[in-house]
KOLBALUM-616276 format. One record per residue (C-alpha): residue in three letters; x, y, z. Coordinates in pm, whole numbers, padded with zeros to 5 digits, always signed. Example, Ala and Ser with C-alpha at 12.3 -4.5 7.8 and 13.67 -1.06 7.14 Angstrom:
2
ala+01230-00450+00780ser+01367-00106+00714
This chain:
255
met+00000+00000+00000his+00128+00346-00097leu+00023+00690+00024lys+00056+01026-00149val+00286+01220+00083ser+00364+01591+00074his+00638+01579+00336ile+00731+01431+00672gln+00813+01674+00951his+01031+01555+01238phe+01037+01699+01590ser+00692+01858+01569val+00554+02000+01895gly+00221+02142+01776asp+00048+01836+01632gly-00058+01649+01944pro+00099+01557+02278gly+00475+01534+02314ile+00733+01537+02039arg+00584+01398+01720thr+00666+01313+01361thr+00394+01449+01133ile+00316+01283+00802phe+00152+01538+00572leu-00054+01362+00306lys-00149+01518-00025gly-00504+01596-00131cys-00785+01798+00028asn-01157+01833-00050leu-01175+02185+00094his-01034+02510-00045cys-00969+02732+00256pro-00829+03055+00106trp-00600+03108+00407cys-00444+02760+00394his-00078+02773+00498asn+00002+02438+00333pro-00122+02497-00024glu+00108+02224-00155thr-00114+01968+00021ile-00440+02071-00149ser-00386+01896-00481gly-00344+01522-00477glu-00106+01538-00772glu+00270+01581-00781gln+00370+01949-00800thr+00691+02145-00837leu+00751+02449-00619tyr+00998+02702-00757tyr+01148+02944-00503glu+01271+03217-00735thr+01476+03414-00482met+01679+03103-00399gly+01671+02952-00748arg+01553+02626-00592arg+01299+02373-00715glu+01121+02128-00487val+00907+01837-00604cys+00612+01773-00374gly+00402+01459-00391arg+00591+01135-00338lys+00418+00800-00336leu+00563+00623-00035ser+00488+00274+00086val+00368+00218+00440glu+00700+00046+00510glu+00899+00350+00390ile+00696+00587+00607leu+00721+00354+00905arg+01101+00337+00879glu+01128+00715+00884val+00888+00753+01177leu+01075+00491+01381met+01394+00697+01352asp+01249+00924+01623arg+01132+00652+01861asp+01354+00772+02148phe+01195+01118+02135tyr+00846+00968+02160thr+00947+00757+02459glu+01092+01053+02648ser+00813+01302+02570gly+00498+01091+02542gly+00479+01175+02172gly+00432+00971+01857ala+00316+01013+01499thr+00047+01244+01362ile-00112+01177+01024ser-00216+01508+00870gly-00290+01667+00533gly-00445+01803+00324glu-00724+01581+00444ala-00570+01256+00562leu-00899+01066+00561leu-00928+01096+00183gln-00671+00815+00188ala-00850+00622+00462glu-00747+00275+00345gly-00377+00360+00346val-00409+00558+00670ala-00565+00255+00840ile-00276+00032+00734leu-00016+00291+00838ala-00183+00356+01174arg-00210-00017+01243ser+00159-00063+01159leu+00255+00222+01392lys+00046+00083+01677arg+00214-00256+01636glu+00539-00071+01707asn+00380+00086+02017ile+00381+00431+01856ser+00101+00670+01953val-00110+00776+01653trp-00306+01101+01625leu-00506+01209+01321asp-00546+01568+01202thr-00874+01619+01015ala-01134+01878+00913gly-01402+01611+00946asn-01555+01681+00603val-01558+01314+00503pro-01807+01025+00529trp-01827+00859+00872asp-01702+00541+00710ala-01353+00695+00691phe-01346+00729+01070glu-01475+00376+01115arg-01206+00231+00889thr-00922+00401+01076gly-01050+00448+01432asp-00928+00122+01584trp-00566+00244+01557val-00608+00617+01633asp-00541+00744+01986gly-00665+01097+01935tyr-00788+01356+01688leu-00701+01716+01608tyr-01034+01834+01470asp-01069+02168+01291tyr-01394+02365+01323lys-01379+02673+01103ala-01717+02846+01071gly-02048+02895+01247thr-02298+02868+00962lys-02356+02614+00687glu-02366+02892+00429gln-02031+03037+00537tyr-01867+02697+00547ala-01995+02594+00205gly-01938+02928+00035ala-01587+03010+00156ile-01447+02664+00220gly-01651+02429+00003gly-01757+02186+00273asn-02061+02055+00457leu-02083+02187+00814asp-02361+01941+00904leu-02128+01654+00811val-01843+01807+01013gly-02071+01848+01314asp-02225+01500+01289asn-01883+01335+01272leu-01760+01533+01572arg-02070+01443+01772arg-02021+01073+01698leu-01652+01079+01793leu-01729+01249+02123ala-02024+01018+02194glu-01789+00722+02149gly-01557+00871+02411arg-01280+00945+02164arg-01000+01182+02261val-01062+01492+02047arg-00894+01832+02055val-01118+02072+01865arg-00932+02362+01705ile-01065+02690+01569pro-00833+02869+01326leu-00886+03239+01395ile-00909+03404+01053pro-00938+03788+01052gly-01239+03907+00856phe-01386+03558+00839asn-01466+03415+01182thr-01323+03647+01448asp-01620+03882+01492glu-01825+03834+01807ala-02125+03684+01626ser-01911+03416+01458ile-01724+03324+01776ser-02047+03309+01975leu-02214+03085+01716met-01917+02848+01693cys-01913+02823+02073ser-02284+02745+02082asn-02251+02484+01808leu-01953+02312+01971arg-02112+02303+02316ser-02424+02143+02167leu-02204+01879+02004gly-02041+01797+02337ala-01698+01953+02282gly-01476+02026+02579met-01164+02241+02570val-01111+02419+02237asp-00775+02534+02098leu-00751+02868+01922leu-00504+02878+01633pro-00415+03239+01549phe-00384+03317+01178his-00034+03351+01032arg+00109+03409+00684met+00401+03167+00698gly+00278+02987+00386ser+00297+03295+00162asn+00619+03185-00007lys+00465+02850-00098tyr+00188+03020-00296arg+00447+03217-00491ala+00650+02902-00548leu+00340+02731-00689gly+00254+03031-00907leu-00066+03093-00709arg-00221+03406-00565tyr-00253+03410-00187ala-00576+03588-00095tyr-00459+03655+00262glu-00111+03784+00182lys-00185+04134+00313thr-00427+04037+00588pro-00303+04179+00921leu-00234+03937+01205leu-00449+03942+01515thr-00291+04129+01802glu-00229+03963+02137asp-00497+04192+02285glu-00752+04074+02026ile-00677+03709+02098arg-00685+03772+02472gly-01019+03950+02429ile-01174+03647+02258arg-01056+03424+02541gln-01180+03658+02810arg-01527+03689+02657tyr-01574+03314+02659gly-01384+03214+02969thr-01135+02936+03020trp-01305+02712+02764phe-01058+02847+02508gln-00684+02795+02520thr-00447+02957+02274asn-00202+02743+02079val+00034+02865+01810glu+00108+02633+01516
């Protein structure tokens, strides 16, 4: 079994508990205009050209489960010391659910913790096929209304909510994350609605992921326009204000 891989990031500290190795898979069924990993959206091989450095980078290797496993196991000592493991991310990892299931099962056989990073905009079957070998989920929740989610992102918020409700009802370990995107979901009405939705679904602590522009150079390297290139970052006071209005339910993480 092979998976379409964008890249593998070692010594990651923002993709689940402890020190982790994150496997970024290629292909996504959403089109978030602020995405900071645009090279993971297409499922096809792409070449990034960084003009200022005169460097080309091919993105989109097909790697076997065995090849990925060997690379992840290189960091086993870090997982043991920190309580970390491997995180399977994207793109949308669950678009490759069959391969993810085999990879996660192989990792668990090596006693490696497995977390899955998802936007949840996939059929429930994808969670069922992979869930036996997943210890926890990083679950993105990006908008408060079905219209906003469909129009700006291209997804089905009812599907995202239903999947989250089922995971939580099964007692799964889920860290819900809200990417704070200026001009899209940071106004009081949007935050309030997302809070209401998530509480009704049974969510506990929610991570806030402040917007950043660190993927800007990737858009240029792909020959794409980045719609958020000039969007100002949220200030610390603005982020603190969101937390204060909604109490300790929110915690702020920086990717």
